[in-house]
Structures are given as structure tokens and as C-alpha cells.
N, C-alpha and C positions, 0 to 999 in steps of 0.2 A: 296336360299333351305337355312336353319338354321339347324346347326350340330346335334341340340336339338331333331329335330323332329326324328331323330332314334333312336335315344334311348328312345324319350318317345312313340313311337313304339312299341320298344322292349318291356318296361314297358306295357302299352298296352296290346301285348298279354298272359304275366306272368300274370297279372292279370287275363283276363281273361280264363286263361287257373286253375290257384287257384278256382275262380270261378265258373266256372263245376264242379271239384273237391267236390264243395260245394253245387251243385243241384244234380252230382252224386247219393253222398253219403249222400242227406238227400231222395231223391225218394227211393236208396234200403234199408232203413230205414222206412220209413214212412214213414220221420217227416216232419213235414208243416213246422213249424217254430219255430228257435233256434235250442239245439243239443238233446234236449229227452232223456240228461241224456249216450248220447251213446259217446261213448270218441276219437273215431276216428273220429266222427264226431267234435266234439271241437277244432282237431288238425287240421281241416285240413280250418273250421272258423277261427281260431286265425290265420293261414299262410294266406290267402283270406285278413285279414282283418287289418292283422301289413306292407302285402304291400301300399293296399290303407294307411295306417297312414301315413307311411315314404317317400314313392316316392312323392308327388305332391309336397311338399317344397326340395325335393331335386331338382327334375325337371325346378322346377322356380330359386334353384340359377343355375343350371345350364342355362338356357337359358338369368337369366339375363349376367354371361361371357359368351352369345354364342352373346347378343347384343354386351358388349365391344369391342368386336372384340378381345379379348385371343385368343392367338396361339390354334391353331386349333386342337396340337397333346391332350395338356393341357385337353382340350374338350373332346375327345376320352376317355382318359387317367381318368379323373374322372366319363363319362358314360360307359365305362365299369368294371370299380371298382364299378361303382352303381347297374349295374346289376346283374354281378358276385354276390356282400355281398347280394342283395334280392334273388336270385336260390341257394344262400345257405344258407337265411335261411328260404326259403319254404322247403328245401328238410331237410335242421334241427329240425324244426316245427312238419313238416309231419311223419317223424316217431319217433321222441322222445319228450314226453310235459316237459323234465326235460334238464337239459345241456346235449348237444352237439357243436359236432370238427359246423357240419354245420350252427344254431344260433350264437355260440357265432361270425366264424370266419365272418358269414354274418353279423353280430351287428355289429362287428366292425370294416368290411372295407368299413358300409355304413354311420354308425355313423363317422369314419374316413374322405370319398369327405367328407359328408353336413360340415364338421367344416368344411376343408380344404375353401373347400368354399367359406365359408361364410367366411373367413378370408383373400382370397384371396380380393376378397367384396370393405370390410374392409379397408383392404390394396389400395386400384386403390382407393376410394373415399380419405384418407389421404392426398396419394398422388395427383387428381382432387385437396385438399382441398388446398394444401400447394402452387401450383403451380400457382389458381387463384388466393391466397392473394400473 
């Protein structure tokens, strides 16, 4: 079992919770498609969509590091920060369409983790390339 599986499962649960919030909002407001001008529903839709926009690439990076057999502690650090970042972002966006602690911190954590994982993968490639030469 790869460590990434834990974080993919947690991310899936988060996405399902956010999707259920959209469905319940649509049902309550009797809106079949889109947001119907309902600002609360708009925030729910964006919280769900934003998770779907960021999680796949982040989880792919985590999986590639997992397959490269990076130390498990780093995988857990990256995975935990990613999930915490996505939860904070979802809470922040669900509460306010404007700037909020949750949105800012969640975005910073998510992008920071993604940047760190991407740079680590590039570093590993450079080291591998240099040792193969």
C-alpha cells in the first residue's frame, strides 16, 4: 500500500462532502443547474470546484514522490499539509466570497506543498541525471 492512498482517500471524502453541500444547496433552493443567482450556492460550487482543480495534480505529485520512495515522513508532511490546506480553503470560501484567513492560508498551504513537491521531483531528476552520466 502506498502512503498516497491515505491522502487520496481523505481528499475523496472532502470532495464528496463538498459535492453533497452543493447538491443540498441546489435542492433547498430548487435550482437544477448553475447557481441561479444564489450567492451561498455560488460559494459552495466554487469550494467544490476549487478542490477538484487543485487536488488531482497535488495527489499526482505525491504519488510520484511515493513511487520514488521518498522518506515516508515527507510524504505524510506533504499529505497532511495538503489536506489541511484544502479544508481551510473550503471553510474560508464557504464563509466568505472575499478574502479570509481560510482562503489565504489554504491556498498558501496548497500551493506551497505543490511547489515543494514539484521542486523535489525536479531535484531528484537532476541528481539521477548527474549520477547516470
